[in-house]
N, C-alpha and C positions, 0 to 999 in steps of 0.2 A: 969547093961543094962536094968534090966529089969524094975527098980524102976525108970530110965529113960525113958523108953517109956512108964509107967503107968503117968509119970508127965506130959507127952506130952498129954496123953487121958482126964487127968482130965484138962488140959491148954488148948486143943480144942474148937474153936469158932465155935458153929452153927451161921449162921445169916440167917435168913429165909427175903422171899420176902417183907415182912413187916418193917420186921427190915431196909432193904436197904429203903424202901420209905421213913421212919424218918429221915434215915439217908441223904439221898435227901434234903430233906425238911428243915432239921436243917442248911445244910451247904446251901443250900439258904436264908436262914434267915441270916446268919451270914456274907455272901457276900452284900446282899443287905445292910447290914447295916454299913459293912466298903465302901463300893460304898456310900452312902447316905455322908459319914463321909470327905469322900477323895472329889469330886463332886457335890458339892449344893451351891444356888439352883437350879432349872430350870432356862434358860437352863443349863443344866450341864458343859458344857465345854463352855469357852469363846477365841477366839483369840487372837494370843497376838498383841502387840504392836509396833513400830519398830521407832528406833532412826534415827538422818540423817545421821548417819553414816551406818547403817543397808542399808537403802535406795540409798544411793551411792554406796556400794557394791553390792548389787540389781542389781542397774544401771549400772554396770563399769562405774562410774565416779567419779571425786575427790570429796570429801566433800564439798571445797571451793565452789564447782559449783552450791552447793544446791538452793541457795538464787536466782541467777541468771535464774536458769534454772525453777523456780517456777515461776519468772516472764514472762518469754519468754511463756514458754508453757501453763500458765494457771493452773499451778496445785495444787495440796493440799498441804497447806502449813503448817500442821500440828498444834497440840495446846499445849499450856505448860500447863500440871497441876498443879494444886495450890500446892505451897511450892517447885516447883521442876523449874531448870533454865532452861533444856534442852527442845526441844519438842519431841513428843510423835506422831507417825504417825499410822492410824488404820491401819489393813489390807487390805481395800478398799482402800484406800490411796496407800500404796505400790504398791496392783495390777495396779492404776492409771499411774501409774511413770513409770513402767514397761512397760505398753502398748505402754506408750508416748513416750518414748526415750529410753527404753533397746534394747540391742543388739541380741535380740530373734528372731529366726525364727517363724512365724506363719503360719497356716494352708491357703492356697489359696482358695479362696472362693469355686472354683468349684470342691475340693477334700473333701471326707466324713473324718470323724474322723479315725482315729486308735484302734484297739483295743490289749491289751498285757494283757495276762495272765501270771501269778505267780504262780510257781510250785515245789512243791520238794515230793518226797514219805515221807520225816520225817518230824516229828514234832519239833519245836526247834530251827530251822536254821535261824530264823529272818526273817522267810518270809511275814508273816502280817504286822509286824513292818514297814519292807523296803517299801511293798507297799503302806502303807498310808503316811509313810513319803515321798515317791516318787511322789506320788498326790500332795503332800501340797508343794513340792517345785517345780512341774511342773504349780501348780497354780501361785506361785512367778515369775514364767519364762512368765506369760501369757495367759495359756492356759484355756480353760475350761474343767473340771477332772470328771468321772463318774466312782465313785467304785463299784464293782457289787460282794457282796460277796457272794460266792458259797461254805463256810463254815460253817455246823449245829452248830459251838461252838460259832460265829458269832462273831470273836476277831476286826474283822476289824471294823466291826458295834460299837463295843464296843470303839474303840479308835477314831471312828470318833464321839462320844457323844451322843451314843444312846443305852441302854440297851437292848440287845436282848430278853431277857425274860419279862421285864417290859415293853417297849416302842414299840415292835414290835409283830404284830398279823402275823401270817403266812399269811392272806390274803395281806400284805406288802411286803412278801418275792414273789421267782420265781416261787412260787407252784403255783399259780393261773394257769401262764403260761402253767407250766409243764403238768396242769391237763386239759388243754385246753379250759379252761374260760375264757382266755384272748386273743386275736391275737397276741399281741408282748409285749414286756415289758415296755412300755411307763408308763403305770398308776402306776409303783412300783417305780418309780424314786420319792427320798425325796432331799429337799437342806438340807443344814448342816450350822452347826457353821462358818465353814469354807467358806469364800465367793467362789464361784466358783469351789467349791468343792461338789458333789452331791453323793449320795447313793442309791444304792436298798441291803435294809438290809439285815440278815438273822437271822434265828431263830431256835431251835433245831426243827421245824418242817420242816426243812429244809431235813432232815435225809430221809423223805419219798419219794425224789427224789429218791432215788435209788431202791427201788420198783417199783413207778408209771412209771420210763424209760422204763424199760425191759418188764412192763408188756402192756405199749402200744405198743411196738414194737411186742411182742408176737400177740398182739390182731389184730394188721392193716399190712398185709401184705406189704413189700415191703418200709414201714416206716423209714425213715433215722432218726435215734433216734437221732445218732453221730452228728446231725446237728441242734436240738433243740435250742441250746442257741446260734448259729451263725442266725438262723433268726427271734430270736426273740430280738436280739438288732442290728438289721440291721437300724431299722428306724432312731435309736437312734445315729448314725453315725453323722449325720446331725447336729445334737444337742450338739453333745460335741466333742472338739478335740480329746481325749483321754481319752477311756474306759479302765480302770485295772480291771481284773478279779482276785479276791485272792480266790485261788482254797483250798480246805482242803490237809491235808499232808496224801494224798493216791493217787492211780489212779482208781477212781472211775467213775460213768458213766458222773457226773457233769465234774468231772477234764478233762476228755477225752473229751466232750463237749467245755468246755473252752479253751481246747487247739487246737481242730478243728475250733473256732469261730476266734482265735487270729489272728493276723498280723505279732505276733514276739511273744517270750519266753523268760521270765526269771527265772534264778533258782538260789537262794540264796543258798549257798554250805559251811558250813565251812571246812578249811583244817584238816579234820579229818577224819583218816582211814576210819571208820565205815561209817560214813556222805558221802565222797566219794564211798565207795562202793556200799552204796544205790544209790546214784544218778545213779550210772552207769547201776544199775538194772532197774531203773525207767525207760532211756530213752529205752534200751533193750526190756522191756515189752510194752511200747506206739509201738515201730516201729512195734513187733508182731500185736499188737492190730488194726494199720493203715492197716497194709498188708490184713487184714480182712473183712475191710470194703471196700462197693464198689466204686471205685473213689477216695476214700479217700489219695492213696499214690501218687496221684497228686497234692496233695498241697504243695505250697511253702510260705517259711515263711520271712519276710522282713529280720531277724536278727532274731538269736537264742543266747543269752548270759547269761553266767556261772558270779557269781558275787562271788568272796570271802566275806562270813560273819563272825562275831566273831573270826577274826584272832587273835591267839596268838603270842609274839614275844618269840618262842622257838624252838627250833630245830624240834619236830616231825609237827608243821605248816610246815615250811621250806620245810622239806621233801616232805610233801604229797603236797604241790602247786606243786612242780616239776612233783609228777606222775599226777595232773589232768591239766597243760600243756603240759603235755605228750598225754595224753587222748582227750583233748578237743581241743586244738590246736588255731587257731584262734578266737574260740565260748569264750574264757576267755579274759574276757575286761583289766583284770589287776587291778580292781578299789578293794581296799582291805579295808572294812569295819570293824573295831578292833572289840574287845569284852571289851565294854567299861563300867565305871562305870555311867558314863552320860546317857548310854543309860537304864542301869538301873535303875537310878535314877526316868527318865521320865518314865519308863514301872510301876514303881510302883505308879505313882499318874496317869495310863492311858492315857498318852501324849506320842506324838515324841519328838524327839529334835527343831521340829520347833513349835511346841507350846509353848515353854521357850522363852519369851520374853527378856531374858537374862541369862548366865549359871545357874544353879542351882548346885552350887558348883565349882569346879576348872575349872578357863576359859580354860586352857590348854586342860584339858578332853573334853569340851563342843566341842572346836575347832577340835579338833583331830578325834572327832566321825562325827561333821556335813561337815568337808571338802570332805570326800569320799562320803555322802550322795548327795552335792551339784553338784561333778564330777558325780554321779551316771545320776542324772537329765539330765545334760548338754547333758552327752553319747546320752541316751535314746532320748531329744529333736533334737539330730543333727542326728539319726538314723531315726526318724518320719522325718524329714525336706528333709534327702535323697530320701525316699518314696514318699511324697507327690511329690517330683520335677518331680519322673518319674512315 
């Protein structure tokens, strides 16, 4: 026993803050090299192309009608790349087709855009990948979408083709608005590689918000700190049909702000016992927080929806789904996004499934993962249409 303890003492690794600084620097260098190898040259990400069949599927028409509809509505006819027989359509072409003949509802002229916050207490539940994929899918249904990255890790920013550490200065995030240097968030909106998808990016500098917001609340009597994001986003409702807020895996000041700013809430949650327990805790704490904020408990949401993510075909998942249905009732929308090799393959390339012009691997795995995301986009669009009508 003594020898074992002595060995433990000899092997004890002491790490100074200088060592930690070196570790962070080395890790950042390696990540930069990996990133440059995967996504180069600038612009880092390129929008996918679409086949005639994909255009027909998006517009819910028969592929045989494409030629006729092209002429009737003067729509983009696609291009034939050298050496290929089939035509390809750009993302802009696809959106033009959808807006001309697609069956999707659109925002009435006299209605403001809607805000949806995507939230969860835990990381690793597919929150950010679901947010960005949903944003892409909704542009393919004719909407103009803004993603607001409120997570200092900047994963949504990365998925939208912008490196949080290399390409984003803190002045380009929501921080100048948080500090009171900007009247609203219009200054921070950036276009992306994906047509009709804009982003307010994040970087690690966003972590300062967790100190700046309570400091402002303490220094200004009666300051409604939980409504900062709501006020900053208000002018952008006229410019975008939908604003999606990606939150950090916590119930931080920014997450609370996002949830108060939102008209609807989405919670991706795997049917796993620990993830389910964490989600219950999340809603309980948020409810208690709201009770302590003046007038906040008068807020109403257009909808709150819990989405099964990373679903596995086993008995445990089936059991936990039963618990979740009992706990959340009508707020479970029934869409199941599977734990998929297609998702992992896309993620390894810093992409979503919508970034792929064709399956990268098994076509069946690609379709099995993409279909429920398409249904989620249709579900959200239906909720928006109902809210706009009312």
